[in-house]
C-alpha positions as CSV (number, residue, x, y, z in Angstrom):
1,X,-12.2,-4.2,1.6
2,X,-12.7,-0.7,2.9
3,X,-12.7,2.4,0.7
4,X,-11.5,5.3,2.8
5,X,-11.8,8.1,0.2
6,X,-9.5,10.4,-1.7
7,X,-8.7,10.6,-5.4
8,X,-5.8,9.9,-7.7
9,X,-2.8,7.9,-6.6
10,X,-3.9,4.4,-5.3
11,X,-2.8,3.8,-1.7
12,X,-3.3,0.3,-0.4
13,X,-3.3,-0.5,3.3
14,X,-2.5,-4.0,4.6
15,X,-3.2,-4.8,8.2
16,X,-1.5,-7.0,10.8
17,X,-2.3,-10.5,12.0
18,X,-5.6,-10.4,14.0
19,X,-6.5,-7.1,12.4
20,X,-8.7,-5.9,9.6
21,X,-8.9,-3.1,7.1
22,X,-10.9,-0.9,9.4
23,X,-8.0,-0.7,11.9
24,X,-6.5,1.9,9.6
25,X,-9.3,4.4,10.1
26,X,-7.1,6.7,12.4
27,X,-4.6,6.9,9.6
28,X,-6.9,7.2,6.5
29,X,-8.1,10.8,6.9
30,X,-4.7,12.4,6.4
31,X,-3.7,9.8,3.8
32,X,-6.5,10.8,1.5
33,X,-4.7,14.0,0.8
34,X,-2.2,11.9,-1.1
35,X,-4.4,9.7,-3.1
36,X,-7.3,7.2,-3.2
37,X,-7.0,5.0,0.0
38,X,-8.2,1.4,0.2
39,X,-7.8,-1.2,2.9
40,X,-7.8,-4.9,2.2
41,X,-9.2,-7.6,4.6
42,X,-6.7,-10.4,4.4
43,X,-7.9,-14.0,4.1
44,X,-9.3,-15.2,7.4
45,X,-9.8,-11.6,8.6
46,X,-12.4,-8.9,8.6
47,X,-15.0,-9.4,5.9
48,X,-12.9,-11.5,3.7
49,X,-14.9,-14.3,2.0
50,X,-11.9,-16.6,2.4
51,X,-12.4,-18.7,5.5
52,X,-11.2,-21.9,7.0
53,X,-8.2,-22.4,4.7
54,X,-4.5,-22.9,5.3
55,X,-3.4,-19.6,3.8
56,X,0.2,-18.8,2.9
57,X,2.0,-15.7,1.9
58,X,1.5,-16.3,-1.9
59,X,-2.3,-16.5,-1.3
60,X,-2.3,-13.0,0.3
61,X,-0.2,-11.6,-2.5
62,X,-2.6,-12.9,-5.2
63,X,-5.4,-10.9,-3.5
64,X,-3.4,-7.8,-3.1
65,X,-2.2,-7.9,-6.7
66,X,-5.7,-8.3,-8.0
67,X,-7.0,-5.4,-6.0
68,X,-4.1,-3.1,-7.0
69,X,-4.8,-4.0,-10.7
70,X,-8.4,-3.0,-10.2
71,X,-7.5,0.3,-8.5
72,X,-5.0,1.3,-11.1
73,X,-1.3,0.5,-10.7
74,X,1.2,1.2,-9.4
75,X,0.1,1.8,-5.8
76,X,1.7,3.1,-2.7
77,X,1.5,0.1,-0.3
78,X,1.5,0.6,3.5
79,X,1.7,-2.5,5.6
80,X,1.8,-3.2,9.3
81,X,3.6,-6.4,10.6
82,X,2.0,-9.2,8.6
83,X,0.8,-6.6,6.1
84,X,4.3,-5.4,5.7
85,X,5.5,-8.8,4.8
86,X,2.8,-9.1,2.3
87,X,3.7,-5.7,0.9
88,X,7.3,-6.9,0.5
89,X,6.2,-10.0,-1.3
90,X,3.9,-8.0,-3.6
91,X,6.6,-5.6,-4.5
92,X,9.0,-8.4,-5.2
93,X,6.7,-10.5,-7.2
94,X,4.9,-7.7,-9.0
95,X,7.2,-4.7,-9.2
96,X,5.0,-3.0,-11.8
97,X,2.2,-2.8,-9.2
98,X,4.0,-1.1,-6.4
99,X,5.3,2.5,-6.6
100,X,6.5,2.8,-3.0
101,X,6.4,0.8,0.2
102,X,5.9,1.8,3.8
103,X,6.6,-1.0,6.4
104,X,5.5,-0.6,10.0
105,X,7.3,-2.9,12.5
106,X,7.8,-5.8,10.2
107,X,9.9,-9.0,10.4
108,X,11.2,-11.1,7.5
109,X,13.2,-13.8,9.4
110,X,11.3,-15.2,12.4
111,X,12.7,-18.7,12.0
112,X,12.6,-20.7,15.3
113,X,9.5,-18.9,16.6
114,X,6.5,-21.1,17.1
115,X,2.8,-20.5,17.5
116,X,3.0,-21.6,21.1
117,X,3.5,-18.0,22.2
118,X,0.4,-16.9,20.3
119,X,-1.6,-19.7,21.9
120,X,-0.5,-18.7,25.4
121,X,-1.4,-15.1,24.6
122,X,-4.9,-15.9,23.3
123,X,-5.5,-18.3,26.2
124,X,-4.9,-15.5,28.6
125,X,-7.5,-13.2,27.1
126,X,-11.0,-13.3,28.7
127,X,-12.8,-14.2,25.5
128,X,-15.7,-13.7,25.1
129,X,-15.6,-10.1,26.3
130,X,-18.9,-9.0,27.8
131,X,-18.8,-5.6,26.0
132,X,-16.7,-3.3,23.9
133,X,-15.9,-1.3,27.0
134,X,-14.3,-4.5,28.5
135,X,-12.2,-4.9,25.3
136,X,-10.9,-1.3,25.5
137,X,-10.2,-1.6,29.2
138,X,-8.4,-4.9,28.9
139,X,-6.1,-3.8,26.0
140,X,-5.5,-0.3,27.5
141,X,-3.7,2.1,25.1
142,X,-4.4,-0.4,22.2
143,X,-8.1,-0.7,23.2
144,X,-9.4,1.2,20.2
145,X,-7.4,-0.9,17.8
146,X,-8.6,-4.2,19.3
147,X,-12.2,-3.0,19.5
148,X,-12.1,-3.1,15.7
149,X,-10.9,-6.7,15.7
150,X,-13.9,-8.2,17.5
151,X,-17.5,-9.0,16.6
152,X,-20.6,-9.4,18.8
153,X,-22.1,-12.9,19.1
154,X,-24.8,-14.3,21.4
155,X,-22.4,-14.8,24.3
156,X,-20.3,-11.6,23.9
157,X,-17.4,-10.3,21.8
158,X,-15.0,-12.6,19.9
159,X,-12.1,-12.0,17.6
160,X,-13.3,-11.7,14.0
161,X,-10.3,-13.8,12.9
162,X,-10.5,-17.4,14.1
163,X,-7.5,-18.3,16.4
164,X,-6.8,-21.6,14.5
165,X,-6.5,-19.7,11.2
166,X,-4.2,-17.2,12.9
167,X,-2.0,-19.9,14.3
168,X,-1.7,-21.6,10.9
169,X,-0.8,-18.3,9.2
170,X,1.8,-17.5,11.8
171,X,3.3,-21.0,11.7
172,X,4.7,-20.3,8.2
173,X,6.8,-17.4,9.5
174,X,8.8,-19.7,11.8
175,X,9.7,-22.0,8.9
176,X,11.4,-19.8,6.5
177,X,13.2,-16.4,5.9
178,X,12.0,-13.9,3.3
179,X,15.3,-12.1,2.6
180,X,15.1,-13.3,-1.0
181,X,12.0,-11.2,-1.4
182,X,13.6,-8.2,0.2
183,X,16.5,-8.4,-2.3
184,X,14.0,-8.1,-5.1
185,X,12.2,-4.9,-4.0
186,X,13.1,-2.2,-6.5
187,X,10.8,0.6,-5.3
188,X,11.6,3.2,-2.5
189,X,11.0,1.8,1.0
190,X,10.4,3.5,4.3
191,X,10.8,1.2,7.4
192,X,9.2,2.5,10.6
193,X,10.4,0.5,13.6
194,X,9.0,0.6,17.1
195,X,11.5,1.2,19.8
196,X,9.9,-1.6,21.7
197,X,9.6,-3.8,18.7
198,X,8.6,-7.5,18.8
199,X,10.8,-8.2,15.8
200,X,14.4,-9.4,15.9
201,X,17.0,-6.7,16.8
202,X,18.6,-5.1,13.8
203,X,16.5,-6.8,11.2
204,X,14.4,-3.8,10.1
205,X,17.5,-1.6,9.6
206,X,18.9,-4.4,7.4
207,X,15.7,-4.5,5.4
208,X,16.2,-0.8,4.6
209,X,19.8,-1.3,3.8
210,X,19.3,-4.3,1.5
211,X,16.3,-3.2,-0.8
212,X,17.7,-2.4,-4.2
213,X,15.1,0.4,-4.6
214,X,16.6,2.3,-1.7
215,X,15.4,2.3,1.9
216,X,15.1,4.6,4.9
217,X,14.9,3.2,8.4
218,X,13.3,5.2,11.3
219,X,12.9,4.2,14.9
220,X,10.0,5.7,16.8
221,X,11.0,6.2,20.4
222,X,8.6,5.0,23.1
223,X,6.4,3.2,20.6
224,X,5.4,-0.5,20.7
225,X,4.3,-2.7,17.9
226,X,1.3,-0.6,17.0
227,X,3.3,2.5,16.0
228,X,0.5,4.3,14.3
229,X,-1.6,4.0,17.4
230,X,1.1,4.6,20.0
231,X,2.7,7.6,18.2
232,X,0.2,8.8,15.6
233,X,1.8,12.2,15.0
234,X,5.3,10.8,14.6
235,X,4.0,8.1,12.3
236,X,2.1,10.6,10.2
237,X,5.1,12.9,9.9
238,X,7.4,10.1,8.7
239,X,4.9,8.8,6.2
240,X,3.9,12.2,4.9
241,X,7.6,13.2,4.4
242,X,8.2,10.0,2.5
243,X,5.1,10.4,0.3
244,X,5.9,14.1,-0.4
245,X,9.2,12.9,-1.8
246,X,7.9,9.9,-3.7
247,X,4.9,11.7,-5.1
248,X,6.5,15.1,-5.5
249,X,5.3,15.4,-9.1
250,X,1.7,14.9,-8.1
251,X,1.3,16.7,-4.7
């Protein structure tokens, strides 16, 4: 868990697969104007004490629900990719804990996809990296993000999250759809989609159209999967406009 600062309205940040709470540092400073901002390290990631297990979506929801209860519910939940899915599940299973939901490039129906693509991707990475500079150079525009996702060991820099745990988490997504959860989300939702998304075409617009609480869908031109890194000002503007509306009585 990372406490980013701010006061009042709880705001919970949920990261993507491979990530960790600290990847939200570029976003947190302006978010603290809207409330008390906290990031959660998902199981198998960051500094989470949960390691070596076969984690499934309900496990992540249990942790998020417990944290929001401690922070003071209901919270504004902002989730990227995997974190967005967990945010949807949290809002569906615990509607009293989520005041509003922001989803950044999320997918809810990836049936048919396998972890083979992930394995091929990781196998192509020159792990261990000799230095953080090598991490940043290898990942280019996303270098700062991925430099938060590695840790130094005796032979160089490795992913903090173990590849086998990541594969196991991702395997669940190819086995089922989560539209049943989308259909139970009764809070306002903002869906921010990357123009060059890695998610199925049309799916994020459908999420916004289906949520009973009312959804807004916004596509960020030129952005890839890491929207808040690729287009930080556009992302900030969209989220701030949404929060100003949702929290208009408080800000």
